[in-house]
C-alpha positions as CSV (number, residue, x, y, z in Angstrom):
1,M,60.4,66.6,85.4
2,A,62.4,68.5,88.1
3,V,64.0,71.9,88.0
4,T,65.9,73.6,90.9
5,I,66.3,77.3,91.2
6,I,69.5,78.1,93.2
7,R,70.9,81.3,94.7
8,G,67.5,83.0,94.8
9,N,66.3,85.3,97.6
10,V,62.7,84.7,98.7
11,P,61.0,87.7,100.5
12,G,60.2,86.8,104.1
13,Y,61.9,83.4,104.0
14,K,62.5,81.9,107.4
15,G,64.6,78.8,107.8
16,P,63.7,75.7,109.9
17,E,64.6,77.6,113.1
18,G,62.2,80.4,112.2
19,T,64.9,82.9,111.5
20,S,66.4,84.4,108.4
21,S,69.8,82.8,107.5
22,G,70.9,85.8,105.4
23,Q,71.8,83.3,102.7
24,P,70.1,82.8,99.3
25,Q,67.7,79.9,99.0
26,A,67.0,77.1,96.6
27,I,63.5,76.4,95.1
28,A,62.6,73.0,93.9
29,L,60.1,72.5,91.1
30,D,58.4,69.3,90.1
31,E,55.7,69.0,87.5
32,Q,55.9,72.8,87.2
33,R,54.9,73.3,90.9
34,I,57.1,74.5,93.8
35,T,57.7,71.6,96.1
36,A,60.4,72.8,98.5
37,I,62.2,76.0,99.6
38,G,65.4,75.9,101.7
39,P,69.1,76.5,101.9
40,T,70.9,75.7,98.6
41,S,73.0,73.1,100.4
42,A,69.8,71.2,101.5
43,I,68.2,70.8,98.0
44,P,69.8,68.6,95.3
45,T,71.2,70.6,92.4
46,P,71.2,69.0,89.0
47,S,73.1,70.3,85.9
48,P,72.7,74.0,84.8
49,T,70.3,75.4,82.4
50,S,69.0,78.8,81.2
51,S,65.8,80.6,82.0
52,Q,64.5,80.4,78.4
53,H,63.0,77.0,78.4
54,P,64.0,75.4,81.7
55,L,60.8,73.4,82.2
56,N,61.4,71.4,79.1
57,A,64.6,69.8,80.4
58,P,64.3,67.4,83.4
59,G,67.0,67.4,86.0
60,T,68.3,70.9,85.5
61,H,69.0,74.0,87.6
62,L,68.8,77.7,87.1
63,D,71.3,79.9,89.0
64,C,69.6,83.2,89.8
65,G,72.8,84.9,91.1
66,E,71.2,86.1,94.3
67,D,68.3,87.9,92.5
68,W,65.0,88.0,94.3
69,I,62.2,85.5,93.5
70,S,58.6,86.1,94.3
71,L,55.0,85.4,93.3
72,G,53.5,87.9,90.9
73,G,51.6,90.9,92.1
74,C,48.1,91.1,93.5
75,D,46.3,94.4,92.5
76,L,43.3,95.2,94.6
77,Q,42.4,98.5,92.9
78,I,42.6,98.5,89.1
79,N,39.9,100.3,87.1
80,G,40.5,98.9,83.6
81,A,43.2,98.3,80.9
82,L,43.7,98.2,77.2
83,G,41.0,100.8,76.6
84,L,38.2,99.0,78.6
85,A,36.9,100.6,81.8
86,F,35.6,97.8,84.1
87,P,32.3,99.6,85.0
88,D,31.4,99.5,81.2
89,V,31.7,95.8,80.7
90,T,28.9,93.8,79.2
91,P,28.8,90.1,78.1
92,E,30.2,91.3,74.7
93,H,33.4,92.3,76.4
94,L,34.4,88.8,77.6
95,P,37.1,88.4,74.9
96,E,38.5,91.8,75.9
97,L,38.6,90.7,79.6
98,E,40.6,87.6,78.6
99,A,43.1,89.9,76.7
100,I,43.4,92.1,79.8
101,S,44.1,89.2,82.1
102,R,46.8,88.0,79.7
103,Y,48.3,91.5,79.5
104,L,48.3,91.8,83.3
105,W,50.1,88.4,83.7
106,Q,52.7,89.6,81.3
107,A,53.1,92.7,83.4
108,G,53.8,90.6,86.4
109,V,50.3,90.5,88.1
110,D,49.0,87.1,89.2
111,A,45.6,88.2,90.6
112,Y,43.5,91.3,90.7
113,L,40.2,92.8,91.9
114,P,38.6,94.7,88.9
115,T,37.4,97.9,90.4
116,L,34.0,99.4,89.5
117,V,34.0,103.1,90.2
118,T,30.8,105.0,90.8
119,T,28.2,104.5,88.1
120,S,24.4,103.8,87.9
121,P,23.0,100.8,89.8
122,E,22.0,99.2,86.5
123,R,25.6,99.4,85.1
124,F,27.0,98.1,88.4
125,R,24.7,95.0,88.2
126,T,25.5,94.4,84.5
127,A,29.2,94.5,85.2
128,I,28.8,92.3,88.3
129,A,26.9,89.7,86.3
130,T,29.5,89.8,83.4
131,F,32.4,89.2,85.8
132,E,30.5,86.4,87.4
133,T,30.4,84.7,83.9
134,F,34.0,85.6,83.3
135,M,35.2,84.1,86.6
136,A,33.4,80.9,85.9
137,R,35.4,80.5,82.7
138,Q,38.9,81.2,84.2
139,L,41.5,78.5,83.9
140,P,43.3,78.5,87.3
141,H,46.7,77.4,86.2
142,A,47.0,79.2,82.9
143,P,49.5,82.1,82.3
144,T,46.9,84.7,82.9
145,A,46.0,86.9,85.8
146,Q,43.1,85.6,87.9
147,V,40.1,87.7,88.9
148,L,39.6,87.0,92.6
149,G,36.4,89.1,92.9
150,L,35.3,92.7,92.4
151,H,36.1,95.9,94.3
152,L,33.2,98.4,94.2
153,E,34.7,101.9,94.8
154,G,31.4,103.6,95.4
155,P,28.7,104.7,95.0
156,C,28.3,105.4,98.8
157,L,31.0,108.1,99.0
158,N,31.1,111.5,100.6
159,P,30.2,114.0,97.9
160,Q,32.8,116.5,99.3
161,K,35.5,113.8,98.7
162,R,34.2,112.3,95.5
163,G,37.3,113.2,93.5
164,A,36.7,112.1,89.9
165,H,33.6,110.1,90.8
166,P,30.5,111.4,89.0
167,Q,28.2,113.3,91.4
168,E,25.0,112.2,89.8
169,Y,25.5,108.5,90.7
170,L,26.5,108.9,94.3
171,L,24.0,107.3,96.7
172,P,23.3,107.4,100.5
173,L,24.8,104.5,102.5
174,T,21.7,102.4,103.3
175,R,20.8,98.8,103.0
176,D,18.2,99.6,100.3
177,H,20.8,101.3,98.2
178,L,23.3,98.4,98.7
179,E,20.5,96.1,97.5
180,R,20.0,98.3,94.4
181,V,23.7,98.1,93.5
182,L,24.5,94.5,94.5
183,G,21.2,92.8,93.7
184,P,20.1,89.7,95.6
185,G,23.5,87.9,95.1
186,G,26.6,90.0,94.5
187,A,28.7,86.9,95.4
188,T,31.5,88.0,93.0
189,V,32.0,91.3,95.0
190,S,34.9,90.9,97.5
191,L,35.5,94.5,98.6
192,M,33.6,97.7,98.8
193,T,34.9,101.2,99.5
194,L,32.5,103.5,101.4
195,A,32.4,106.6,103.5
196,P,31.5,105.5,107.1
197,E,30.2,108.8,108.2
198,L,27.2,108.4,105.9
199,D,25.9,105.6,108.1
200,P,26.8,106.0,111.8
201,T,24.5,103.1,112.7
202,G,26.8,100.6,111.1
203,E,23.8,98.8,109.4
204,A,25.4,99.0,106.0
205,I,28.7,97.6,107.1
206,A,26.8,94.8,108.9
207,E,24.9,94.0,105.7
208,L,28.1,93.8,103.7
209,Q,29.7,91.5,106.2
210,R,26.6,89.3,106.0
211,R,27.2,89.0,102.3
212,G,30.9,88.2,102.8
213,I,32.1,91.5,101.4
214,R,35.1,93.2,103.0
215,V,34.8,96.9,103.8
216,S,37.4,99.6,103.0
217,L,37.0,103.2,104.1
218,G,37.7,105.9,101.6
219,H,36.4,109.0,99.8
220,S,35.5,110.2,103.2
221,L,35.6,113.1,105.7
222,A,35.5,110.7,108.6
223,T,37.1,111.8,111.8
224,A,39.4,109.4,113.8
225,A,36.5,108.7,116.1
226,Q,34.2,107.9,113.1
227,A,36.8,105.7,111.5
228,N,37.4,103.8,114.7
229,Q,33.7,103.2,115.0
230,A,33.7,101.7,111.5
231,F,36.7,99.5,112.4
232,D,34.8,98.4,115.5
233,Q,31.9,97.5,113.2
234,G,34.1,95.4,110.9
235,A,35.9,97.6,108.4
236,T,39.4,96.3,107.8
237,M,40.9,98.4,105.0
238,V,41.6,101.9,103.8
239,T,41.4,102.9,100.1
240,H,44.3,104.9,98.6
241,A,45.8,106.4,101.7
242,F,46.0,110.2,101.9
243,N,43.8,110.6,98.7
244,A,40.2,111.7,99.0
245,M,40.3,111.9,102.8
246,R,41.3,114.3,105.6
247,G,45.0,114.9,105.8
248,L,46.9,114.1,109.0
249,H,46.4,116.9,111.4
250,H,47.9,117.5,114.8
251,R,44.4,118.0,116.4
252,E,42.4,115.7,114.1
253,P,44.3,112.7,112.8
254,G,41.3,111.6,110.7
255,L,40.7,108.3,109.0
256,L,44.3,107.6,108.0
257,G,45.7,108.5,111.5
258,A,43.2,106.1,113.1
259,A,44.0,103.3,110.6
260,L,47.8,103.6,111.1
261,L,47.4,103.1,114.9
262,R,44.8,100.3,114.7
263,S,46.0,96.7,114.6
264,G,44.8,94.7,111.7
265,I,44.0,97.5,109.3
266,S,45.5,97.5,105.8
267,C,45.9,100.7,103.8
268,G,46.3,100.8,100.0
269,V,49.0,103.1,98.6
270,I,49.5,104.4,95.1
271,A,53.3,104.9,94.5
272,D,53.3,106.7,91.2
273,G,54.8,109.9,92.7
274,E,51.7,111.9,91.8
275,H,49.0,110.6,94.2
276,I,51.4,110.9,97.1
277,C,54.8,112.7,97.0
278,P,57.8,110.5,97.8
279,M,58.4,112.3,101.1
280,M,55.0,111.3,102.4
281,L,55.5,107.8,101.1
282,Q,58.7,107.7,103.2
283,L,56.7,108.9,106.2
284,L,54.2,106.1,105.8
285,L,56.9,103.5,105.3
286,N,58.8,104.7,108.4
287,A,55.7,105.0,110.5
288,A,53.7,101.9,109.8
289,P,55.0,99.6,107.0
290,E,53.0,96.7,108.4
291,H,49.8,98.5,107.5
292,L,50.6,99.1,103.8
293,F,50.0,97.4,100.5
294,L,50.5,98.8,97.0
295,V,47.7,99.3,94.4
296,S,48.0,100.6,90.9
297,D,44.7,102.6,90.6
298,A,45.2,102.1,86.9
299,L,42.5,103.3,84.5
300,A,41.4,102.0,81.1
301,P,44.3,103.4,79.2
302,L,46.7,101.1,81.0
303,G,48.8,99.5,78.3
304,L,48.1,102.3,75.8
305,P,50.2,105.4,75.0
306,D,49.6,108.9,76.5
307,G,46.6,110.8,75.0
308,V,43.0,111.7,75.5
309,Y,40.5,108.9,76.3
310,P,36.8,108.6,77.1
311,W,35.9,108.0,80.7
312,D,32.2,107.5,81.5
313,C,30.6,110.6,79.8
314,R,33.8,112.6,80.2
315,E,37.4,112.5,79.0
316,I,40.7,112.0,80.7
317,Q,44.0,113.2,79.5
318,V,47.0,110.9,80.1
319,K,50.4,112.6,80.3
320,Q,53.5,110.6,81.4
321,G,51.2,107.9,82.9
322,T,49.0,110.3,85.0
323,A,45.3,110.7,84.1
324,R,43.4,113.9,84.9
325,L,40.0,115.3,84.0
326,A,39.7,118.5,82.0
327,D,39.5,120.6,85.2
328,G,42.8,119.1,86.4
329,T,41.2,116.6,88.9
330,L,43.5,113.6,89.4
331,A,41.6,110.6,88.1
332,G,44.2,107.8,88.3
333,T,47.3,106.4,86.6
334,T,48.3,104.2,83.7
335,R,51.3,102.8,85.6
336,S,51.2,99.1,86.6
337,L,51.3,97.7,90.1
338,L,54.9,96.6,89.8
339,D,56.0,100.0,88.6
340,G,55.0,101.3,92.0
341,A,57.1,98.7,93.8
342,L,60.1,99.5,91.6
343,N,59.6,103.2,92.2
344,L,59.8,102.7,96.0
345,V,63.2,101.0,95.8
346,N,64.6,103.0,92.9
347,W,63.7,106.2,94.8
348,G,65.6,104.9,97.8
349,L,62.5,104.8,100.1
350,C,62.8,101.2,101.1
351,D,64.8,98.0,100.4
352,I,63.9,95.6,97.6
353,E,62.5,93.0,99.9
354,T,60.0,95.5,101.4
355,A,59.0,96.8,98.0
356,I,58.4,93.2,96.7
357,S,56.3,92.3,99.7
358,L,54.2,95.4,99.4
359,A,53.1,94.4,95.9
360,T,52.9,90.6,96.4
361,V,52.5,89.5,100.0
362,A,50.7,92.4,101.7
363,P,47.8,92.8,99.3
364,R,47.1,89.0,99.5
365,A,47.1,89.2,103.3
366,A,44.7,92.1,103.2
367,I,42.0,90.0,101.6
368,G,42.9,86.7,103.3
369,Q,44.8,85.1,100.4
370,S,47.9,83.0,100.9
371,S,51.2,84.2,99.6
372,N,53.1,80.9,100.3
373,L,55.3,79.8,97.4
374,L,54.9,76.2,98.3
375,G,52.5,74.6,95.9
376,A,52.4,77.6,93.6
377,S,52.8,77.2,89.9
378,A,56.1,78.0,88.2
379,H,54.4,80.5,85.9
380,Q,53.7,82.7,88.8
381,L,57.3,83.4,89.6
382,L,58.9,86.8,89.2
383,R,62.6,87.6,89.1
384,W,63.8,91.0,90.5
385,R,67.3,92.1,89.6
386,Q,69.4,95.2,89.2
387,V,70.4,96.3,85.8
388,D,72.8,99.3,85.5
389,G,71.9,100.3,89.1
390,Q,68.1,100.2,88.6
391,W,65.8,97.5,89.8
392,Q,63.7,95.6,87.2
393,C,61.4,92.6,87.3
394,Q,60.1,90.1,84.8
395,R,58.6,86.7,84.7
396,L,61.2,84.0,85.6
397,F,59.7,81.7,83.0
398,P,58.2,84.1,80.3
399,D,57.5,81.3,77.8
400,W,55.6,79.1,80.3
401,G,52.5,77.7,78.6
402,H,53.9,78.3,75.1
403,S,56.1,75.2,74.9
404,S,55.3,71.5,75.2
405,T,55.5,69.9,78.6
């Protein structure tokens, strides 16, 4: 069965000549997969349909009225959801992980890296083993967010920039300590955040590269020189820009200043308005948009109402989507990845195409994943549109997978 989406704008679309035509595109679907993208005039357009159950009716089209169409988001830093903190997972939590992946898909996220914040080596290894089992059970084309691997945010962080990470579980950055945390395998770990000044020899970064683990710099007091040394050694990312690192200074630009001037370095950004004020977000977007991607940094209460929740052996209080420890330390957020993208455009900090790309294209690029729509499944598509002057997004086919095909 074939369906054609007409008058949709695809972020980053280039025509056959390699340039943007400035005109909406058509997207052809066959057997629920995207088979072609091009000018509306170049793709046959069957009879009209609605977006409620378009995949049940062959030979139909959906007019998107020049709304934007994209893949779902890719969240590289998310610490939990629906009351479950990812460092706490054990094999008994497999059903909860399935529920979280379904919830994230409904919230517009196609893929994510569950993030394990600093905890004991034993709990790290239990969580890593549990996610290995979970990933082996994933159905790749189901309406559920896919776990691409794990992000270990810790435990080799600078104690002076630990933020809400528990002091008692921080470890020196050595090969032996990496072995304690990762075990002999650790194949499910895709990304690790560390403070590079803890190992000026670069042996730890070399060990992570040997294991196929990307390195992100964060929770660090690294100078620009130390950051550049780590980039030379193979680090390619920065964790939550501005947060838990030196600020930009006219005599010492620090880790972030080095990253923004270094080709090929990707910097995660939390756009909730609390971690970084909108004016500084504007500065980043104006200075180096090609270096940025959005993350949620969402904690276990994501999807739950404001309130007080357990967090390791402590508690966090969530107010208006912001989570803090009892002493006021900022711990994270309970806003979704796409909330951040919508914030950027609704605050007037960038255009909608840029905001969409920061949540969907840029994070995939940071970890070497394709963001090409061709071949993607229909259930991955999002529709971004303005309602009463505010941008919103939702799944283009929200009932995909619930009706007969």
